[in-house]
PALUMFI-222552 format. One record per residue: y, x, z of N, C-alpha, C, O, CB in turn. Coordinates in steps of 0.2 Angstrom, whole numbers, plus 5000, padded with zeros to 4 digits. Each point is the difference from the previous one (the first is absolute). Glycine has a CB too. Layout:
// PALUMFI-222552
YXZYXZYXZYXZYXZ
...
***
This chain:
// PALUMFI-222552
504848024655499350025001499950084999499750035003500049854993
500650144998500050074999500250045006499750065002500549924985
500450005016500350045006499550005005499950055004501249924993
498649975005499549995005499450054999499750035005500749854997
499450124992499450044998500250085001499550035003500149884989
500950105006500350075001500050025007499850065002500849944988
499749965014500050015007499350015004499950045004501249904996
498550014997499350005003499650074998499750035005500349844994
500150154995499750064998500350065004499650055002500249904986
500850055013500350055004499850015007499850055002501249934991
498949965010499750005007499350025000499850045004501049874999
498850074992499350025000500050084999499650035003500149864992
500850145001500050074999500150045006499750055001500749934987
500149995016500150035007499450005004499950055003501349924996
498549975002499450005004499550054997499650035004500649854999
499750124991499550054997500150075002499650045001500249884989
500950105010500150075001499950015007499850055002501149954989
499449955014500050025007499349995003499850035004501349934997
498549994996499349995003499550044997499650035004500749864997
499750134993499450044997500250054995499650044997499749865005
501450104996500250044995500550065003500350034996499649884996
500150095015500450055003499850074999499450014998500949905010
500050144995499850075000499350015003499949975006501350064995
498450014996499350025003500050075001500450044997499149864997
500050125010499950075001499950034993499649984996499850005015
500950084988499950044994500549984994500150034995498749985008
501549934998500549984995500650045000500350025006499349874994
500750134995500650045000500649955000499949944998499650154995
501149935010500549965000500049955006500449955001499750064987
499450005017499949955005500650015005500250055001498649954998
501449945004500650005004499850045007500450025003500049874992
498950115006499850035006500150075000499950035006499249884995
500950124993500150075000500750035004500050065001499349944988
501149955012500750025003499950015007500550035004500149914987
498850045012499950005007499550055002499550004997500849885004
499950175004499650055002499649975006500350005006500450104990
498749875003499749965005499750055006500049975006499749944986
500250155007499850055005500650015005499950005006499250054986
501549965005500650015004500149935004500150015006500450084986
499549865005500149935003499549995006500349975005500249994984
498950055010499549995005500250045006500049985006499149994985
501050105008500250045005500649985004500150005006499350094988
501149895002500749985003499949945004500249995006500450064984
499149905007499949935004499650015006500149975005500149974984
499250095010499650015006500250045005499950005006499249984986
501450075006500350045005500549965004500050025006499950084986
500449865006500549955004499549965005500250005006500750004985
498649975006499649965005499750055005499949985006499849944985
500150145007499750055005500450025005499950005006499450044985
501449965008500550025005500149945005500050025006500650054985
499449875006500149955005499449995004500149985006500649964985
498750075006499449995004499950065006499949995005499649964985
500750115007499950065005500550025004499950055004499449994987
501349935009500650025004499850015008500250055003500549904988
499050005012499950015007499650065002500250035005499849854996
499550134995499650065001500350074999500050055003499049884994
501450074997500450064998500550025005500150055002499749924986
500549975015500550015005499750045006500350045003500349864993
498850085006499750035006499850074999500050045004499549844999
500250134991499850074998500650055000500050065002499149894991
501550025005500650045000500250025007500250055002500249904987
499650005015500250005007499550055004500250055003500249844997
499050114999499550055003500150074998500150045004499149874996
500950104993500150074998500750035002500050065001499349914989
501249985011500650035002500050025007500250055002500449874991
499050045011499950035007499650065001500150055003499949835000
499450124992499650065000500450074998499850055002499249874996
501550074998500450054998500450045006500250064999500049884990
499950025017500350035006499550045004500250035005500649884995
498550094998499550045004499649945003500149944999500650165003
498749935001499549955002499649974995499950034995500949945014
499049974992499649964995499749945003500349975004499450144990
499749875004499749955003499950015008499950055002499549934987
500749965014500050005008500650035003500050005006498750014993
501750024997500750025003500449945002500149954996499850164997
500549905013500549955001500750024998500250055003499149915007
500950014985500750024998500549955003500049945000499650104989
500850005015500549965005500750024998500250054997498949945012
501449974994500750014998500450015007500149955004499849984985
500350135012500350025006500749975001500350005005499050104995
501049894994500749985000500149944994499650004996500850125009
500249854996500149954995499950024993500250054998500649895010
498950014988499950024993500750004996500549965002498349994999
501250094994500650014996499749994992499549994999501250095010
499849934987499849994993499550054998499749994994501449975003
498850105006499550054999499349965000499650034997501150065008
499249864999499449975000500049954995500249945001499750075011
499950014982500049964994499449955000499550014997501150084996
499549855010499449965001500349934998500649995000498850075009
500249894989500249934998500249965006499649995005499650024985
501449975011500349965005499850025007499749955003500449964988
499950155011499950015007500549985005500649984997498750124999
500649905010500549995005500250075003499650045001500049845002
501150124999500250065003500150005008500250045003500349994986
499349915014500149995007499450015004500150005006500849924990
498550085001499450015005499650064997500050014994500049865009
499750165002499650064998499449984997499649955002500850115007
499449974985499449984996499450065002500250055001500549894990
498750035008499550055000499549984994499849945000500350085013
499750024983499549994995499450045001500050065001500949914991
498550005006499450035000499549984994500049944999500150075014
499650044984499649994994499350025002499950065002501149964990
498549935007499350025001499649994994500249964995500050005017
499250074988499549984995499350005003499950045004500850014987
499049895007499349995003499550034995499449975001501049935006
499750144988499550024995499550035003499450004998501550014994
499250035013499550045004499649975006499450005001501250104995
499849865007499849975006500549955003500650014998498750095005
500649865002500549955003500550045003499950065003499349854999
501450074999500650035003500249965006500149945000500250114989
499949995016500349975006500850015000500250054999498749975007
501449934996500750005001500249985008499949945001500450044986
499950075017500249985007500749985000500550034998498750065006
500949854999500749975001500150005008499649975004500349964985
500750105013500149995007500349935002500249964996500150165004
499649865006500349935003500750004999500450055001498649945007
501349954991500749995001500250015007499649995005500449934985
500650115011500350005007500649965001500249964995499450165005
500849885005500649965001500650044996500549975000499049995011
500350094986500650044996499850004993500550014996499850065014
499149934988499850014993499449964998499650005004500950124996
499649854994499449964998499950024992500450014996499849895012
499150114991499950014993499849944996499649965002500050155002
500749884990499949954996499850034993500350044998500549885008
498750054991499950024993499349974997499849955003500850165000
499249924992499449974997499750064995500350054999500249835001
498950114999499650044995499849964994499949945000499650135009
500649964985499849974994499550044996499950065002501349894998
498650034995499650044995500550024995500649995000498349955002
500850104993500550034995500449944996500550024997498750085002
500549845001500449954996500549965004500349954998498750044995
501150045013500449975005499849935003500449965002500650114992
498449925005499749945003499950015008499750055002499749924987
500949995015500050015007499349995002499649954999501650015003
498550095002499450005003499949995007499549975003500250104988
500849955013500149995007500750015003500350054998498449995003
501549925003500650015004499950045006499450005003501149904993
500050145006499950055006500649995005500649994998498850094994
500449925014500550005005500049935003499549965000501250124994
499949895009500049945004499849944995499749955003501250105005
499249964986499849944995499350014997499849974996501550025002
498450075004499450024997499449995004500049965005500650124989
498849955004499449995004500050025007499749975005499750044984
501050045012500150035007500449965005500150025006499750094989
500649855002500549965004500550045004500249975005498949944995
501150154998500450045004499750045005500450045003500449884995
498650075003499650045005499850074998499750045003499949855002
500450124988499850064997499250004999499749955002501350115004
498849994991499250004999499950044994500450034996499549865009
499450114993499850044994499849954994499649955001500050145007
500749924987499949964994499550054996500150064999501049885000
498350034998499550034997500049974993499849954998499550075012
500950034985500049984993499350024996499850055000501549965000
498449934998499350014997500050004992500349964997499249995014
500250104986499950004993499749944997499649975004500450164997
500049864992499749954997499250005001499750054999501249954993
498849945010499350005001499750035006499450015001500649994987
500550025017499750035006499649965004500149945001500950134999
498449955002499549965003499850025007499649975004500050014985
500650085013499850035007500349975006500549964999499450154995
499949905011500249975007500850025001500150064998498749945007
501549954997500850025002500050005008499849955003500649994985
500050115014500150005008500449945002500549984997499550145003
499749855005500349935003500750015003500449955001498550015001
501350104999500750025003500550004995500650015002498850055007
500549944985500550004994500149944997499649955000500050174998
500949884998500249944996499850024992500350044997500749925011
498450014990499850024994500449974994500149945001498750075004
501350024990500449984994499650014994499950064998501249965008
498649934991499650024994500450004994500549974999498649975006
500750114990500450014994499649994994499450014999501350085007
499749894989499749994993500150074996499750014995500549875005
500350165002500250064997500050065005499949985006500849954986
499550135006499950065005500750015003500050025006499150034987
501449955004500750025002500349955005499949944999500350124991
500049975016500449965005500750025001500150065000498849925006
501649984993500750025000500349965006500049945001500050084987
500250025017500349975007500750025000500250055000498749965006
501549934996500750015001500149975007499949945001500450064986
500050045017500249975007500750015002500350054997498549985006
501549935001500750015002499950005008499749965003500849984987
499850115013500150015007500649975002500650035000498750075000
500749835002500649965002500350025007499649995005500049924987
501050125008500350015006500249935004500349964997500250154999
499349885010500149945004500650025005500050055003498849914995
501649985003500550015005500550064998500250004994499149955015
500850094995500550064999499750064998500350055000500449905008
498650054990499750064998500350034994500149964995498849995009
501350114996500350044994499450014995499450005001501550055006
499449964987499650014994499550055001499450004998501549964995
499450105009499650065001499449995005499450034998501650045000
499149895007499449995005499549964996499450015001501449995009
499449954987499549954996499650044995499449994999501449915003
499650154994499750044995499450045003499550014997501649994997
499050035012499550045003499449975001499450035001501550035004
499149874996499449965001499550014994499449995001501349935006
499550104988499650014994499550055001499450004998501549974995
499250085012499650055001499449985005499650045002501450044997
499049865003499449975003499549974995499549985002501250005009
499550024983499549974995499650064998500250064999500649854997
498650075002499550054998499549974995499949945000500250135011
499749974984499549984995499450064999500250055000500749874995
498550055004499550055000499349974997500049935001500550145008
499049964989499449974998499649975006500150035006499950054984
499649875009499649975005499550055003499950005006500249894988
499750165002499550055003500450045006499650045004499849974985
501249995011500450045005500249965006500450025004500050064987
499449855009500349955005499950025007500349995005499549934986
499650115010499850025007500550065003500150005006498749964992
501450084998500450055002500650014994500050054996499050015010
501549894994500550004995500450075000500250035005499949844996
500050154993500450064999500849995001500249945001499050104990
501250015010500749995001500349974994499850024994500250085014
500549864993500349974994500450054996500350065003499749845003
500150094988500550044995500649964999500049944998499050124997
501649975006500649965000500550044995500250065001499649895011
500550014983500550034996500649965000500049944999499150114994
501549985009500649975001500449994993500150054996500049995016
500049904986500449984993500750015001500450004995498749935002
501250075009500750005001500450054997499850065000499949895011
500850034985500450054996499750034994500350054997500249975014
498949964987499650034995500049964994500049935000499350135008
500749974986500049964993499349975000499550035000501450044994
499149865005499449974999500049954994500249945000499650065012
500050034982500049964994499449964999499650024996501150074999
499349855007499549955000500049954994499549974999500450045013
500649994985500149954995499650004993499950064998501349935007
498549964993499750004993500550034995500649985000498649925004
500550134991500450024994499849964994499450004999500750125006
500349864992499949954994500050044994500449994996500049915010
499050144993499950044994499350014999499649965003501550104998
498749994995499350014998499650015007499449995000500950054988
500049995017499750025006499749945004499550005003501250104997
499649844998499849945003499249994998499649985004501649974996
498750064994499349994997499550055003499449995000501149954990
499850125011499650055003499749985007499550025002501150074991
499949885011499849975006499549955000499550005004501650025000
498949944991499549954999499350034998499549975003501449954993
499150135001499450044998499750035007499449995001501050044987
500049995016499850035007499749945004499550015003501450084996
499549855000499749945004499349994998499649995004501649974997
498750034993499349984997499550055002499449985000501249964991
499650125010499550055001499950025008499650045001500750014988
500149915015499950015007499849945004499850015006501150084993
499249854998499849945003499549964996500050004994501150005012
498549964997499649954996500449954997500649985002498550035006
500749974986500449944997499749945002499449995000500950084990
500249885012499849945003499849954995500250014994500550015016
498949934991499849954995500649974997500049994994498949995013
501650004997500649974997500450044995500449984997499649955014
499850144989500450044996499650034994500350044996500449995014
498849944989499550034994500349994993500050044996499049945012
501449964991500349994994500550054999500150034994499749855006
500650145005500550054999499750074999500350044997500549895010
498650084996499750064999499850014993500150064997499449935014
500349964985499950004993500650014996500050044995499149895007
501550045000500650024997500250075001500350034995500049855006
499650145005500250075001499650054996500350054998500049925014
499150014987499550054996500350004993500050064996499049915011
501349984990500350004993500650055000500250024994499449865004
500750145007500650045000499850075003500450045002500449874999
498550105000499850075002499950015007500050065003500549984987
499549915014500050005008499349975002499949945000501350065001
498350055000499349985002499850045006500150065001499749904987
499750015016499750035005499550064997499749994996500449915012
500050164995499650054998500250044994499750054998499449895006
501550044993500350044995500750025001500449965003498949974989
500950135005500750025001500549964996499849974995499850145008
501049884999500549964996500350054996500450045002499849875007
499750094984500350054995500249964994499750004995499550095009
501449874997500349974994500250044995500350055001500049865007
499750074986500350034994500749995000500349965004498650044989
501450035002500849994999500249934999500549985003499550134993
499649855000500249934999499949965007500449965001499350054986
499750005016499949975006500650015006500249965003498550044994
501550075003500550025005500649964998500449985005499150134996
500749894993500649964998500049935002500549975002499750114988
499249895008500049935002500049985007500349965003499050034987
500450055014499949995008500750025003500249975005498650054995
501550034997500750025003500549944999500449995005499450134993
500249854996500449944999499849945004500449975003499850074986
499149965012499849945004500250015007500249955004498850044989
501050075010500250015007500849985001500249975005499050134996
501249924994500749985000500149935000500449975003499950144992
499449865000500149934999499649965005500249945002499950074986
499450025015499749965006500450005006500049955004498950094991
501550025006500550005005500549944999500249975005499650154997
500449874992500549954999499749935001500449955003500150124988
498949925008499649945001500049985008500149955002499250064987
500650055015499949995007500749985002500149975005499050124996
501549944996500649995002500249934999500449965004499950154994
499549864996500149934999499749965005500349955002499750074986
499449995014499749965006500350015006500149955004498950064990
501350055008500450015006500649965000500249975005499350154995
500949874994500649975000500049935000500449965001500050134993
499049885004499949934999499649975006499450025002500749994986
500149935015499649975005499449974998499949984994501250005012
498450024999499449974998499450044999499449985001501249944994
499550155004499550054999499850035007499549995003500950034986
500150015014499950035007500449975005499950015006499750094989
501049875003500549975005500249934998500049984995500450145008
499849845002500349945000500649995004500050035005498849924992
501650015002500649995004499849975007499549975001501250004989
499650065015499949985007500449945002499849955002499850175001
501149894997500449955002500349974994500250044995500150025015
499749874989500149974993500750024998500150004994499149915009
501350105001500750014998500250075001500650015001499749875002
499250174997500250075000499650034995499549984997500750025015
500050074987499750044995499450045002499650034997501549984998
498849995012499550045003499349974998499949945000500850095010
498850014989499349984998499550035005500150055004500349954984
499049975012499550025005499450014996499949984994500649965015
499050104993499450014997499649944998500049965005499950155000
499849884990499649944998499350025001499750054997501149914994
498950005014499350015001499649974994500049944998500150065014
499550054984499749974994499449965000499949974996500650135000
499249905010499349975001500049965006500350025005499250074988
500049875008499949975006499750055005500049985006499749914988
500050165004499850055004500550065001499850055003499149934993
501750005003500650055001500050054994500049984995499850015017
500450074990500150054995499450044998499950065000501249965005
498449944992499450034997500050004993499650034996499849935014
501049994987500049994992499449984997499950014994501050085006
498649895004499349994997499949935001499849985006499850144996
500449834993499849935001499349994999499949944999501350034998
498450085002499349984999499950014992499750044998500249895012
500350024987499950004992500650034997500050024994499449885007
501150115003500650034997500350065004500149995006500249904989
499950175001500350055004500750004998500250004994498850075006
501549925004500749994999500350074998500450035005499649875003
499950124986500350064998500750015000500350055003498749964990
501449945004500750015000500349995007500550045001499549914987
499850015016500349995007499850075004500550025003499449854996
499650165000499850065003500450064998500350045004498549924997
501350054992500450054997500749995002500350055002498949964989
501049935009500749995002500250025007500550035001499549874991
499550085013500250025007499950075001500550035003499149865000
499950154994499950075002500550044996500050075001498849915002
501649994992500550044997500550025005500450054999499449894990
500350025016500650015005499850005007500450015005500349944987
498650055009499849995007499350045001499750014995500949885007
499350135004499350035002499849985007500449975004499850134989
499149905008499749985006500249935003500350005005499750134997
500049834993500149935002499549975004499450014998501349974992
499449995016499449975004499749944997500349974995500350075015
498849944992499749954997500449935000500049974996498950095007
501449945003500449945001500750025003500050055004499049874997
501550054998500750015003499949985007499849945001500950054988
499450055016499949985007500749995004500550004997498450065002
501049955007500649995005500350065002500450015004499149884999
500250174995500250075002500650024996500550025003498350015001
501249964990500550014995500149954995499549984997500350155006
500849864995500149964994500650034996500550035004499149865002
500450114988500650024996500249964994499549974997500250155007
500949884994500349974995500350054995500350055002499849845005
499950094987500350054995500649974996500049944999498850114999
501649995000500649984996500150044994500150065001500449905010
499550014983500250034994500649984997500350044996498549965002
501549945004500649984997500649985006499849995005499549964985
501350055007500549995005500149925001499749964997500950155000
499949875006500249935001500149964994499949945000500550095011
499850014984500149964993499450004996500149984994501150065007
498349995001499450004996499950064995499649994996500449895006
500450174999500050064996499650065003500150015006501049954989
498550075001499750065003500450055003500650014998498549974993
500750055014500450055004500150064996499550034998500149935013
501050064989500250064996500350065004500349995005500049944986
499450135007500250065004500850024999500250045003498650004996
501549934996500750014999500549955003500650015000499050044989
500149905015500449965003499950005008499650045002500349884988
500650055014500050005007499849935003500249954997500650155003
498849905005499849945003500050005007500150055003499249934987
500749965013500049995007499549955003500049954997501350085003
498349995005499649955003500249995007500050055004499049994988
501149905010500249985007499449985003499749954999501550024998
498550075008499549985004500249975007500450035003498950074992
500449845006500249965006499950045006499650055001500149854993
500650085011500050045007499349995003499750045003501549944999
498549964997499349985002499550004994500149954997500449995014
499150114989499549994995499349995003499950035005500750054988
499049875005499449985004499450065000499649994996500749895001
499850175006499550055001499950025007500550005004499850044985
499149975013499850025007500250085001500150025005499049894996
500850124993500050085000500750024997500450025004498349994996
501349994993500650024997500049984993499549984997500650125011
500549904989500049994992500350064997500350055003499949834999
499650134991500350054996500149984993499749954998499750145009
501149944990500149994993500150074996500350045003500349855000
499050114992500050074996500149984992499849954998499450105011
501250004988500149994993499550054997499950065001501349915000
498550004993499550044996500250014993500349954998498850015010
500850094989500150014993499649954996499449995001500850135001
500149844994499749954996499550044995499449974998501549955003
499250144997499650034995499450035003499449994997501650044997
499050005012499550035003499649965006499550015001501150104996
499849845005499849965006499950055007499749985004499749944988
501050135008500050055005500750015003500449974997498650094998
501049975011500750025002500550034995499750034995499849985016
501149984990500550034995500350065003500250015006500149884990
499650165000500350075002500849995000500349974995498750095000
501349975010500750005001500250065004499650035004500549854994
500550155001500350055005500049985007499950045004500850004986
499449895011500149985007499350005003499949995007501149944990
498450074999499349995003499949945005499750005005500350134994
500449824999499949935003499649964995500249994995500950025013
498449964995499649954995500049935003499949954996499450145001
500949905009500049935003500350005007500150055003498949924990
501149975010500349995006499649955004499649964997501550074999
498949975010499649955004500449985007500550025001498450034994
500849905008500349985007500050065005500449995004499249894993
500050175002500150065004500650034999500250045004498649984995
501649974995500650044999500649965002500650024999498850034991
500549895013500649965002500550035004500649995000498649914999
500550155005500550035005500550054996500550015003498649985006
500750034985500450054997500449964994500550034997498750065006
500649854996500449964994500649965003500049995006498950004988
501550005001500649965002499849925000499849984994501050115001
499349875010499749935000500649964999500650025002498550015006
500849914990500549955000500149965006499650015005500149974983
500849985013500249975007499449965002499949995006501350024991
498549964999499449955002499450045001499549975001501049944992
499550155006499450045001499650014994499550045000500449925011
500350014983499650024994500250074997500550035003499549844994
499750154998500150074998500049994992499649984997499950085013
501049984987500150004993499750074998500250055002500849874997
498550074996499750064998500250014992499949954996499150045012
501250074990500350014994499550044995499750055003501549945002
498850004989499650034995500450024994500449964997498649985007
501050134994500450024995499950084999499750035004501149874997
499650124994500050085000500450035005499950065002500049924986
500649995015500450035005500149955006500049944999500650134992
499549955015500149965006500749975000500550044998498650035008
501049874996500649975001500450055006499750025004499949864993
501150125002500350045005499949985007500149945001500850084990
498950035013499949995007499449965002499949985006501350014995
498450004994499349965001499450044998499549974997501149935002
499550175002499450044998499349985003499550014997501450085001
499249895008499449995004499749934998499449985002501050095008
499949894986499849944998499850004993499949954996500849995012
499250124989499950014993499350024998499850055003501449974996
498549954996499450034997500250024992500149964996499149975012
500750144991500250024993499549984995499450005001501250095004
499649894989499649994994500050054995499650004995500649885007
500350174998500050064996500049984993499850044995499650025013
500949884990500149984993499349974997500049994994500950105005
498649915005499449974998499949925001500249985005499350134997
500349864993499849935001499549995005499650055001500749934987
499749975016499650005006499849935002500249954997500450155007
499049905001499849935003499950025008500050055002499549904987
500549995014500050015008499349975002499849954998501550045003
498550045005499549965004500350005007500250055003498850004990
501049895010500249985007499449995004499649954998501550014998
498750085009499449995004500249975007500550025003499050084991
500049865008500049965006499450035004499549984998501249924998
499550145009499450035004499949955006500550005004499750124992
499349855005499949955005500449944998500449975005499450125004
500149884986500449944998499949945004499449995002500650054986
500549925014499949945004500049944996500150004994500550065015
499449884995499949944996500549984996499949974994499549995016
501250064991500649984996499950034993500349984995500550025015
498950064989499850024994499549964996500149984994500250145010
499249864999499549964997500249934999499849984994499450095012
501249904998500249934998500650004996500349944998499250025013
500850104988500550014995500749975003500549994996498750004994
500850005016500649985003500550065000500649995001498849925006
500450154993500450064999500050024992499450004997500350045015
500949974986500050024993500450064999500650015003499349874993
499950175001500450064998500549984995499949964996499150125007
501649954998500550004995499950034994499650055000501249945009
499449994985500050034994500450065000500550015004499249894990
500250155001500450064999500649984996499949974994499150105006
501649955002500649984997500250064996500150065003500249855005
499950084986500350064996500850005002500349954999498850044991
501150075012500750005002500550044995500650005001498950005011
500250034983500450024994499650024994500250024995500650035014
***
């Protein structure tokens, strides 16, 4: 009985301490004194702010990198020659000419002129807002159906009459981010398709009766640092975002969290030394969290062929790549995708499909210190062409190398060594196999991943009767 009484009293004492006898404000010796709650709040909310703000920060970085080459809003930034590692962008393609245009409707509606597709070149692309929410497709898969035309981007709350000859696009936000590909058709060379960019034009609605001449800046061969930087400057971008765009209803809770770390509309971002330290660490750890989601299936990618390592984009919502379920904003899925991708269409279509590879046939992450081989079948189900590109796992951009090769495609079959059955072995590593330089994509010692693109994918891709081989480690 004495033992039972002692145990009972001991338990009651524990409950008394934890329930009403624990540390209180002002008490000395409180366990809470060991935690710097101001630092913790900034650190934890900093990570959440990164995950939330990544799609927009990525767009602002891309815009400013283009502007650094000259021009500005309404300029058509085009690529006269194949992209190299100098074009530091998130998972671009080096096989097709790109054109980028940045618009703002803050002062008035903006017009984007798109030329019609020809039998030699077709423009495919889309426009998004700063959050990379697809707002309109352009070209044969878009409103103009390949016939060309004028897209009219309208600012939030616009009520005036819209010309009936244009394709009106209503906006919730001011910024418009346009990415277009001038696809070469048949035997059209890259350079000819690239020149098609000069038929694109952008200008204010007030100048529509007498459009000005277009402004064109060539990105070819120029350094283009578009990548987000994961340090304190990330939060400076978020401050710029809040001061340049309306905050949407779905983001108001995050607006309150940002205010707690000094990011508010109408106020400069001036963190003190403790806040800087917390946010700088949050940026670095936030990057690691994004990497965790990149490496694990279910966030932005899922396996495509059950018995292969290749993965495909996971459509997060019934509405495609909108990440908005009405009552739920899919923050993790959105952050995970835009950590390694940009300008994703609302839905995956039949113009382009691509699959990603992070692991070799044995299920191990691809290492820049090892050598690998990919055997691509003679017949790949594409109407146009296929390409495979190696990207730095760290930056998600092209890999710098002395060879200045970032990928290969079916356009390169004439220069590659083929197998007897018409298949082709493509090698990845620090050095090319002897006699197979034309079949080699350098990794320069960097851990990497692959994207294999199908341009004009055919039914064998969709019904999965065609399967890409896994990457084999050869030493």
